[in-house]
N, C-alpha and C positions, 0 to 999 in steps of 0.2 A: 571846713572839712575839704580834703585835698580832693582834687578829680583827676584818675587815672583812667588812660586810654589805654587799652590792651588790643594791639592788632593781631590776632590768631585767630586762623580758621580751623583749626581743631576744639570742637565746643566744651570737651571732655578737659583739656587742659585751659582754655579759657575761664570755665566756670571753676575750675578748682583757683586759679590766681584771683579771681573775685570774691570766691569765698574766703580766702586766707585776708587781702587786704581790708575787705569789708568788716571782716570779724577785727580790723584793727583801727577800724574808724574811718576807712577811704572810703569815697565812692567809685565804683569802676563802672565803665562804658565801656563796651566789646563792639569790635568791629573784626569782619571777617576776609576782609580783601582791602585793596587799596581805595577802591572809587568810595566804599564807606567809611573807610578811615578819614579820607581827605572832607567829606561831608560833615563827619562827626567835630574834626577838628574845626573848622571854618566857624562852627556854630557855638562850640563851648569852649570856657578858657580852662585847660588842662593844664596840672603842674606836674606830670610825668606821664612818658609814655612808655609802654611795655610792646617792644614791635619783635616781630618774627622775622626774620630774614627770609624764608620762602614762604611765599603767598602763593595761593591759585590765581588769583588776578593779580598783576600788578608784582615791583620787586620791591623789597625790603631797603636795601641802598638806598636808591631813588627815592622811597616814600621818605628814609630819614632827612634826605637831601633837601625834600619839599618842607617837611615840617621847621627846620633847621632854619629856613630861609624868612620864613614868618614870623619865627619865635623863638628866642633862645630857650627852649623847654629841654630840661634832663631826660635821656632816652636811654634805656636798656633794651639790649637786643637779646631776643630769645633764640639760642641754634641746639641743634640736634648735637649728642654727645658725639665728640670727637671731630667736629668741622671745625678743624683749624684755620683753614681756610676763612672761611667765614670769621671766625672769632677776630682774627687779627687785621682783617678789612674794615671790618666794623670798629674797631678801637681806632684804625688808622684816621678814618673820616669823624674821628670825634665822638662815639657813644660814649656814655660816661661809665657803662658797666655792662657786662653779659651773663646770662644765667644760660646753661645747658639745663636741655629736657633728660629725661625728668630731673625734677627741682625737689626740695623740702621746703615744706611751706616756711617755716620760722626764717629759714635764711632769707628768702625772697621777702618776706616783711622787713628785715635788717637791712637787708640791701637797698630797698627801697627808703626806708626810715633815713638811714645815713644818706643817701643823695638828695632827699629834700630837703635835710640839714645843712648839707654843704650849698646848697642853692639859695637859700633864703640868708645866709650869711652874705654871701656874694652880692645878694641885692643891696644890702647894707654897705657894703665895704666898695667903694669904687678905685680898686688899686690900679696905681698909674706909674710905669718905670721911665725914666726922662734920662735922655743923652743926648746933651748939647739942646739942638733944636727940634728933636723928635721924641715923641711920648709914646710908650705901648700901655694899650687899656687891658689890663689882664682880664677883666670879668668879661669885657666887650671885646677881647681879640682882636683889636682895631689896632692898626698903626697910624700915628698921624705926623704931619710936617708942617712947621709953622702952624700949628691949631687947625690945619686939612687933614680929611681922612685921605690915605693912600690906597689906590686900588690894588691889590695885590691878589695872586692867586693861592688855592687853599693851600700849593706844597710851599710857595714864598711865606705864608703865614706859619707853617707848621715850624719854618727854618727861623723865621723871627722870632717866635714865641721861644724854643728853644735856648737862642741865645741872648734874650732878653731875660727868660727866668734865671738865667746863670750870669747874670751880669758881674763882669770882673773877673769871673772863673774862663781859663783857657777850654775850650770844646773840641777836642780830636775828631780831623776828618771820620775817623771811623766811628767814634761817640754818635756824630749826626746823620751819618750813613747808616748806621743800624735803626734808629728812630725816623727815618724818613721816607715813605712808599708813597708811590703815584696812586692816585686813583685807581686804577686800573690792578692795583697788586704787587706789579713790578717792581725790583729792586731797584733804587735809583743808584748809578756808579757812579765812581770819582768825578769823570770827566761832568757828569750831568750836575752836581754838585756844583763844580767852581762856575758851570755858565749859570746857575740858578743865586747864587751868590753874587757874581756880574749883574744880573739882572736886578737884584734888590738894590745894589749900592748905585743902580742909574737913578733909582726911585727916589733913595734917602739920602745921598752924600751931595754936598755942594759942590764937589771936587773927587769925580770917579777915581782919577790918578791918583788921588792924595786923601783915602778914606781917613774921616777921624769917626766914625761910628761902629763899623764893621772891620776890625785890625784883623789881619793876617798876622801870624804867628809862624813864622816861617818853618816849614816841617813839621810842623805841628798839626794845626788847624786854625782856628778863629776865636776870637773873643769881642765883647760890648764893652765899653767902658775900661777906665782902667783898674 
């Protein structure tokens, strides 16, 4: 039986989620705020979290980061209908999905089950993409050089993920810029992208002046591998 943590202060909504998911064979534990959620998360091994972005005590985005630092657990954000900025920010920092309130029970159960299946597959497959002496672990979202884990920022990791998952293909600067946002939700401009590529190269390239991992395609963008 999967354990699901629901962080939602509205008892009508949280009990509705509990009803639908427990009818599908899940065990649902409810927390009303950040303090309660952390206490329960530290005591119980949860398979998935449904997290309201707007909490009476605490912040959904910061709570998301807290959970992810401790365990790679799938997280679905709950948002009010029409809160596009919340949705974008949530997906941008790595949320697995979002559900807008009000929601339909069958859709909720379907999304939860799809994400649980995807994570169960990830546990059994450790996919690694290699380019020379650099490896990107897709499931762990970690980059290694010569077998040592590299310390990357959230935005650097996002850029690396895009490039390695598209190994051998050219990504235009526009394609990268459309997908990356800083954690404050501000759009990353072209000059800032250049700075980040330079910083990443300083960490992964043997010779920054002659990069072999992240290659520049002049006038277009960047690519990983041949």
